[in-house]
C-alpha positions in Angstrom: -21.2 -6.6 5.5 -24.6 -6.9 4.8 -26.0 -5.6 1.7 -27.6 -2.8 3.3 -24.3 -1.5 4.8 -22.5 -1.9 1.3 -25.3 0.5 -0.3 -24.8 2.6 2.4 -21.1 3.0 1.9 -21.6 3.3 -2.0 -23.8 6.4 -1.3 -21.0 7.9 1.0 -18.8 7.4 -1.9 -20.6 8.6 -4.4 -21.9 11.7 -2.4 -17.9 12.8 -1.6 -17.3 12.3 -5.2 -19.8 14.5 -6.4 -19.3 16.6 -3.6 -15.6 17.1 -5.0 -16.2 17.4 -8.5 -19.1 19.7 -7.8 -17.0 22.1 -5.5 -14.5 22.1 -8.1 -16.7 23.3 -10.9 -17.6 26.2 -8.5 -13.8 26.8 -7.9 -12.6 27.1 -11.2 -15.4 29.5 -11.8 -13.1 31.6 -9.3 -9.8 30.3 -9.7 -8.6 28.1 -12.2 -5.1 28.0 -10.7 -6.0 27.2 -6.9 -9.1 25.2 -7.9 -7.6 21.7 -7.5 -5.8 22.1 -4.2 -9.1 24.1 -2.7 -11.1 21.4 -3.3 -9.3 19.0 -1.8 -8.8 20.8 1.4 -12.4 21.9 1.6 -13.8 18.3 0.7 -11.4 16.6 3.3 -12.2 18.9 6.0 -16.5 17.8 5.4 -14.9 14.1 5.2 -13.2 14.4 8.3 -16.2 15.5 10.2 -17.9 12.7 8.6 -15.5 10.4 10.2 -15.3 11.8 13.3 -19.7 11.4 13.3 -18.8 7.7 12.7 -16.2 7.3 15.3 -13.9 7.1 12.7 -10.1 8.8 12.0 -7.7 8.6 9.2 -5.8 5.9 10.7 -8.5 3.5 9.4 -7.5 5.1 6.0 -3.8 4.7 5.7 -2.4 7.3 8.2 -1.6 5.1 10.9 0.4 6.2 14.1 4.4 5.4 13.6 5.2 4.4 16.9 8.8 3.5 17.6 11.9 4.3 15.4 11.2 1.0 13.0 8.2 1.8 11.7 9.8 5.1 11.0 12.7 3.8 9.2 10.5 1.2 7.1 8.9 4.0 5.6 12.1 4.4 3.4 12.1 0.4 2.0 8.3 1.0 1.4 9.1 3.7 -0.6 11.0 2.1 -3.2 8.5 -0.3 -3.8 5.7 3.3 -4.3 8.9 4.7 -6.3 9.3 1.4 -8.7 5.6 1.5 -9.3 5.6 4.9 -10.2 8.6 4.6 -12.4 6.7 1.8 -14.2 3.4 3.7 -14.4 5.4 6.7 -16.3 7.8 4.6 -18.3 4.6 2.7 -20.0 3.2 6.1 -21.2 6.6 6.9 -22.6 7.1 3.6 -24.6 3.5 3.8 -25.9 4.2 7.4 -26.9 7.4 6.5 -28.6 6.9 3.2 -30.0 3.2 3.6 -31.3 3.9 7.5 -32.1 1.1 8.8 -30.2 0.5 12.4 -31.0 -1.5 13.0 -28.0 0.6 11.2 -25.6 3.8 13.3 -26.7 2.2 17.0 -26.5 2.2 19.1 -23.2 -0.7 20.9 -23.0 -0.4 24.8 -22.9 -2.5 24.6 -19.4 0.5 23.2 -17.6 2.6 26.3 -18.6 0.0 28.7 -17.9 -0.9 27.4 -14.3 2.8 26.5 -12.9 4.8 29.0 -15.8 5.5 31.5 -12.8 7.5 29.2 -10.7 10.2 29.6 -13.5 12.7 31.6 -12.0 10.4 32.9 -8.9 11.5 32.1 -5.2 8.3 33.1 -3.7 6.3 31.3 -6.1 8.6 28.1 -6.0 8.2 28.1 -2.3 4.1 28.7 -2.4 3.7 26.0 -4.4 5.9 23.5 -2.7 4.1 24.1 0.3 1.0 23.4 -1.8 2.4 20.1 -2.8 2.8 18.8 -0.1 -0.4 20.0 1.8 -2.7 19.4 -1.1 -1.2 16.8 -3.3 1.0 14.5 -1.3 -1.1 14.5 1.6 -4.6 15.9 0.3 -4.6 13.7 -3.0 -3.5 10.7 -1.2 -6.3 10.9 1.7 -8.6 11.2 -0.3 -8.1 9.2 -3.5 -6.4 6.0 -2.3 -6.8 6.4 1.3 -10.4 7.0 1.3 -12.1 6.3 -2.0 -10.1 2.6 -2.4 -10.7 1.8 1.1 -14.5 2.3 1.1 -14.5 0.9 -2.4 -13.2 -2.1 -0.9 -15.3 -2.2 2.2 -18.5 -1.5 -0.3 -17.4 -4.2 -3.1 -17.7 -7.9 -2.3 -14.4 -9.7 -1.2 -13.0 -11.0 -4.6 -9.9 -10.1 -6.9 -12.1 -8.4 -9.3 -13.5 -6.2 -6.6 -10.4 -5.2 -5.4 -9.3 -4.2 -9.4 -12.2 -2.3 -9.3 -11.4 -0.1 -5.9 -7.8 1.0 -7.4 -9.1 1.5 -10.9 -12.0 3.9 -10.0 -10.4 6.4 -8.2 -6.8 6.2 -10.7 -9.6 7.1 -13.4 -11.0 10.1 -11.3 -7.4 10.9 -10.4 -6.6 11.4 -13.7 -9.9 13.5 -14.8 -9.3 15.7 -12.1 -5.9 16.7 -14.0 -7.1 16.5 -17.6 -8.6 20.3 -17.5 -5.1 21.7 -17.5 -3.2 18.5 -18.7 -5.0 17.8 -21.4 -5.1 14.0 -22.8 -1.8 13.5 -21.8 -2.3 14.6 -18.1 -5.0 12.3 -18.1 -3.7 9.2 -19.1 -0.1 9.8 -17.1 -1.8 10.7 -13.9 -4.3 8.0 -14.2 -1.7 5.1 -14.4 0.1 7.0 -11.9 -3.2 6.8 -9.6 -3.4 3.1 -10.6 0.5 2.5 -9.3 0.1 4.3 -6.1 -3.5 2.6 -5.3 -1.8 -0.8 -5.8 1.5 0.1 -3.9 -1.0 1.6 -0.9 -2.7 -2.2 -0.8 0.6 -4.4 -0.8 1.9 -2.2 1.5 -1.3 -3.5 3.8 -2.9 0.2 3.5 -0.2 2.2 4.9 -0.6 5.9 3.4 2.9 7.3 4.6 5.3 5.8 1.8 3.1 6.7 -0.7 2.8 9.9 0.5 6.6 10.4 0.8 7.0 9.5 -2.9 4.3 12.1 -4.0 5.7 14.6 -2.2 9.2 14.0 -3.3 8.5 13.8 -7.0 6.3 16.9 -7.4 9.0 18.7 -5.3 11.9 17.7 -7.9 9.6 18.8 -10.9 8.7 21.8 -9.3 12.2 22.4 -8.5 13.4 21.7 -12.1 10.7 24.1 -13.4 12.2 26.7 -11.0 15.6 26.2 -12.2 14.5 26.1 -15.8 15.7 22.7 -16.1 14.1 20.0 -18.5 
């Protein structure tokens, strides 16, 4: 890819990151609880229109059609790889917290309870958030942060190992930052490392988003189910 083409891709990435952050800032003025989902859905709508104008589709960014029974069945073992990477990310935070007694990583932000506490014992709210989880988090976050950002950053940067690391790291940091406003420093570190794990898995699986989406959705669904049942 020529330098001018790489520059264009970088400018495109910068535009959509600023667009997403700006949209979220505006949404937060209106509703803190649903700002994230609103931002992602709106950003993905604009991004999809942009892709169509360029003659591209989400199939080039990880949502490849699973034709035939074998590709569909392969999602399960591929998801196990993603699940292992997820467990390593979460485990590393827990180890850091316990071994080094990092107080900031041990404290669950009050914003989490403020945002999701209504789910506890409330079936309509539980079902509503499950829908949001799969649409906005599982599909939306993976499409934007892994499918789009990781792929485009790899295209924008020279083909090297360092460039690949940067292409995974930058979206992970932005992903973590996106959770900071209500999850605090613990949420920033935790979700940032999860983003790193998901981004790495995405590339290891040859830019296949389906296993990552599946794991993301299942993990969040289990989390909300535990909250609904008031389990810890």
